[in-house]
Structures are given as C-alpha cells and as structure tokens.
N, C-alpha and C positions, 0 to 999 in steps of 0.2 A: 268271641268278643261279647260284651254285655249289652247287646242290642237286639231289637226285633229284626228279623231278616229283611222285612220290607222297609224301605226308606233310603234317603240319600247316603252315599258313602263318599267322603272326600279323600281322594287318594292320588298320589303321583307314582304309584307302583313301587313303593318302598319295600325294603326287606329283600330276602333271598341274596344276601351278601355272601361272598366266598369265605370259606374256611381254608386258609392257605397254609400248607405245611412249611415249616421253617427248614432252611438248608444250612444255616450257620449257628443260630442261637441254640438249636437242639444239641449241637455238639458241645457248646459251652456249659450247658447245665445237665447234660447227659440224660435228657428226657425227650419224649416225642412232643415237640412244641408245635402248635398251630395258632395262626392269627385269625381272629374273627374281625375282618376288615370292614368296619362300619362306615368308613369314609366313602364307600361306593353307594351309599344311599343318595336320593335325589338332591338334597342340599348339602351333602358331604359329611353328614354325621348321623349318629344313632338316634338323634332327637326326632327324626322323621317317623320312626316306628310309633312313638307315643303321640306325635302330633296329629297323625291321620285319625286316631281315635278321639283325641280331645276336640279337634275341630269338627269332626263328624257329630259328636255329642252337642257341641255348641249350635250347629246348624239345626239339629233335630229339636233343640230347646227353643229355637226361634230368636236367639240373640243376634244383634247386628254388628257386634264388635268383640274383639278379644284383646287381652293385654298380658304381657309377661315382663318380668325382670330378667335380665340376661347378661352373662359375660360373653355372649357371642353366638354360640350354636343354636340356643333356643330361639333367639331373635330371628335368625335366618330361617329356621324351620317354621316358626309361627307365622312369619310374614308371607312365606311361600304358600303355605296351606290356606291361610286366610284369603290370599289373592285368588287361589283356586276356587274357594267357596264363595267368593264375592263379599267377604266380610271386611270391615275396617280393622286394622291392627295397630296397637300401640305398644311400643317397646321402650322400656326403661333401662338405661344402661349406666353403670358407674363411669363417670367422665374420665377419659384418658386411660381406662382399664379394659379395653376391648380390642381384639385383633381387627385390623382394618379389613381383612378378607371377609370376615363375618359381618361387619357393619355394612360393607358394600352390598351384600346380599339383601339385608333388611331394607336398605334404601331403595334398591332396584325393584323390590317386590311391592313397593308403595307404602311401607309402614311409616307411621308417624314416630320418629325416633326422638326420645327425650333423654338428654344426658343429665344425670343428677350429681350434685356435689356430695359424694359419699361412696360407700362400697356396695357390693352386690346385696348383702344382707339388708342394708337400709333401703335399697331399691325394691327388694321383694316385700318389705313391710309396707311401703307406699302402694305397691300393686295390690296387696291384700286389702288395704283400706279402700282403695278406689273401687275394686270389683265387688266389695261387700255393700257399697252404697249406690252403684250405678248398674245399668243393664249391660254389663260387660263381663265376659267369661274370662276367668284366670286360667291360663294354660301352662303354668309352671308345673314342675313335677309333684307339687302338693296336690294337683288335680289327679284323682285316682285313675282316671281314664288314660292318662299318660303311661302309668305302669302297666295297664292292660295291653297296650301296644308294644311296649318295650320288652315284655316277657317273651315275645315271639322269637327273639334272638336265641333264647335258651332252647326253644323248640327246634330251631334250625340246626343248632349244634348237635343235638341228640339225633335228629333225622340223618345228619351227615355221618356221624360216628357210629350210629346204631346203638348208642348208649351215651350216658353222660361222661365227660372226662373225669379224671381223678382230681384235677385242680382247675379252677378258673381264677385267673389273675385279672383284676379290673381296676381302673382309676376310680377314685372317690372324690367327688366335689360336693354337690348338693345331696348325694347319696341315693337318688331315686333309681339309678341304673342297677347297682348291686342288689337293691331291694327287689326290683322287677325280675332280675335273672333268677333269684331264689324262688320267687313266685312261679316262674315258668318251669324250672327244674322240678319243683315239688308237684306241680299239676301233672307233668308228664310221668312222674314216678307213680302218682296215684292212679293215673290212667293206664299204667303198666306199659307205657311207651319207653320207659327207661328202667334199667335194672337197679341202678344205684344213683346216689346223689353226689355231686362234687363238693370238695372243700373250696369255699369262696375266700379268696385272699384279696382284700382291697387295699389300695395304696393312695395316701394323700401326699401332697407336697409338704416338705418339712416346714415351710413358712406359712402353711395354711392347713394345719393338721389338728383341728379341734377334737375330733373323735379320739385320736391317739393321745393327745394331751389331757383329755377329759375336761376341757373348758372351752368356752367361746374365744375365738381369736378375733380381737376387735379390729386389727389392721392386718389382714392376711396379705402375704406377699409371695409371689412365685412367678417366674416367667411363663409357666404353664397356665395361661390365663383361664382356661376352661374349668380348672379346679381351684381357682383363687377364691375360696369361699370359707368364711370363718364360723358360720353357724348353720350347718346343713339342715334343710327342711325335713329330711328323712333320717336324721341322726339315729334315733332309737331303732327304727326298722333295719338300718344298715348293721348296727351292732348285733341285733337279733339274728340277721341272716348269716353273719360271719360265725357267731357262736353256735347256732343250731347246725350249721354245716360242718363244724369242726375246724373251721378256718380262723382267720384273724384279720384285723385291720392294722396296718403299719404305715410308716412314712418313708419317703426317699428324698434326698436333697436335690436341689436344682442341678447340681453338677452330675449326679447320678442319672437324672432324667435326661439331661442334654446328651450325655454319652450314649444312652440307650436310643435316643431320638436319631442320632447320627449313625449308630450301628445298624438300626433297622433299615435305614435308607441305603447305606453303603454296602451292606452285606446281604440283605434280603430283597432289595429292590422295591421296597414298600415305603411310600412317603406318607407319614402320619403326622398329625399335629403334636406339639410337645406334650400336652396332657395325656395323650394316648400312650406315650412312651413310658409313663409311670408304671404301667402294668408289666412291661418287660424289665424295667429297672428294678421293680419289686421282685420279679422272679429271680433275677441274677443275685440280688441281695439275699433272698430267702434260701437259695441254693447254697450260698456261702455259709449261711447260718445253720445249715443242716435241717431246714424245715421242709424240704422237698426230697422225697426218696428217688433214687436212681431208676430210670426206665419208666416213669409214670407218664401218663398222657396229660398234657397241660395246654389249656387254651388261654391265650392272652387276648383280651379285647382291645382292639385299636379303635377308639371311639370316633375319631374324625380324620379327615383328609389333611395332608400337609399344606395344601394350598389355602386352607382356612387361615393360616398364620404365616404368610410369606416372609414377613419381617424377621421372624426367628431363623428362617432358613438362610436368608441373605445377609445376616448380621456380619459374618466374617467371610462372605463369599469373595470379596475383593482380594483377600489375602491368598485365596486358592487359585486365582486366575493367573495363568502364565501369559505374559505379554511378549510377543516376538514380532519382528518385522515380517511383512508379506513376502518372504523369500524362501523358496523351496529348500535351499541348502541349509539355511539356519534352522528351519523346522525339522529337516532330516537329522541334522546333528543333535538337536535336542532330543528327538525320539530315540536315537541310537545310544547316545551317551548318558542321558539322564533317565529316560524311561525304560531303557534296555529293550527296546522293540527290535526284533530281528528283521533284517531285510530279506526279500525273496531271493 
C-alpha cells in the first residue's frame, strides 16, 4: 500500500474472501470455474477493499468528512469505514435507484444520505464539485487509493491458485474493479509471484453498456442496480485492461443476468447480488460464442452478497411457496406424490 508504515490504519479486517470451486457451472462451460466471493467482506461487497485504503488516506490527511455518489455498495462501505474512523460521511444517491438493503447499511452507520433527482453519473458530478470546494474527501473509485485496495483481490487469487487463472470474468459498472484487478495481476507478475497474466473479460448490463456501445448512456436501466451506470469513471482504464490482457468487454441482458443469478443460488449454494451474476452470465455467453477454450481455469468475481438486494430475490418468491394445511397426511402426500420423496 502507498503509505508510510507508521500511522493509523482504518480496517474492519476486510479481504481474505474465499475462492470457491464450482460444482455445476464448471460442467456447463467445460472449464475449471471458481468464484471469488466478495460478498463475504465486512459490509458485503468488494468495495471494502478499496475503502479501507481511501478512508485511511483521508484520516492521515486530516479531513473530517468523506463523500461518495453511489448506487448502493459504495455508500454502505463508505459509511461503515467512516464510522470506524470517526469521520462524518455524506452519501449522494440517485432517488429510487438504490437497493434498500444497501441504503439500510448507510443509514445505520450514521451517514447523511441525500437523494438526488437524477442518475448516478449526475450524482457523481455533484460529489466531484462539492469535494473540490470543501474539506471533504471524495471516496468514489476515481480516488486512486480505492484501486490500491481493490487490487488485493488479484493477489489473493494468485496466492490461492499458485498462479493467475487463464480468464477472469467480472461485472463492469463504474469500471474501477476491472482496472484494479489488472493492476494487481501485473504487479504480481512483475514481482514474479505469478507466471502468467489472465485474460480479463468484463460484462456490462445491456441497458447500461456505454463501453460496449461506445457512447454515454444518458438513462441507464437494469435491475442489476450496482452496474446501472451510463458513464463509467474508469472507462478508458477498463478498455485498456481488457485490451492489454487479450480479453474484452461485452454485455449481457437482464434476462441472462437473472438466469445466472438464480442458477448460482440454486446449483452452487451461493447467494450473490444481481450485478455479481453478470460475470457468470458473461462466461456462459462467451462459452457459447467460442471465446473460452475447453479445460481452462476461469475465475468469476461475485462482487456482492445477495442480501444486499433482497427485493430482487423475493420478487417472485410468493409463486414458489407451497401452501398446505398443518396436517401430516396432506404434507406426506405432497412429498410423496409431487416431490417424489421416498418413505423410510
């Protein structure tokens, strides 16, 4: 990390998240698939990796407050780490465009939450203007210290596999994460901790795919709220990371994301937020297109926990609930006749 060794460090013991082998999706794509499950960070998303460094920098600089624009995860992380540091936090959110599970965290951690009539990109512009004029630190991913923390996920992947994977599939929203992974893999390669570099394959939602379309999306739309961004702050860096690695940035539809979201939960036992599933939806799409060779090692980054966005999980839950009377015979008949459960 780019700090002197002496000095305060603001941490919630983030990182060291598991790299979980797939038991089902590996068979679908005929590769060795592993999930980097970032939902097990302290506030439930990968944002904590960068926030520990950004807030530590803010404390060492002597500021008394931090600010971020957010679609959810950044607000939760910024609020938590600011609370840990004793700093005031301001969160700008696009009104009506944030998952309640994430907003609840920011509120509980004591952040001042301001809902703006506009999208994320407009909120970020306001945050930039405020922090340029006041003694408030901006802790969005345009803050270079965020990337310094987020690159550590790449270190952990190499440490676990004893080398870089052949491919890394990752969701792309504001594009800081794909940028930081490339930074981490390159640093490990330069330090001879890894023998090779992976191909980075980033995926945007079709309704919010400015990098793929080559133009700003004025009104981005996708149910995967964490990547509902029409003008990524790290656009050029993300393109460079994909190109330099021999990978690419593509998009998947909301339907493809939702199917992957449900597949990961039902077949892998891992509950991730919708945006996370863009990485797996992208892998399945890329395999069908012949972009991924058989037998390769593939890491899919699952950026956040499913409880971040409970509304998406419960949207059709009522249709899946079986309602029966509290009668053993009725329940037994249902299990035997419908579910085909064998009796002892």
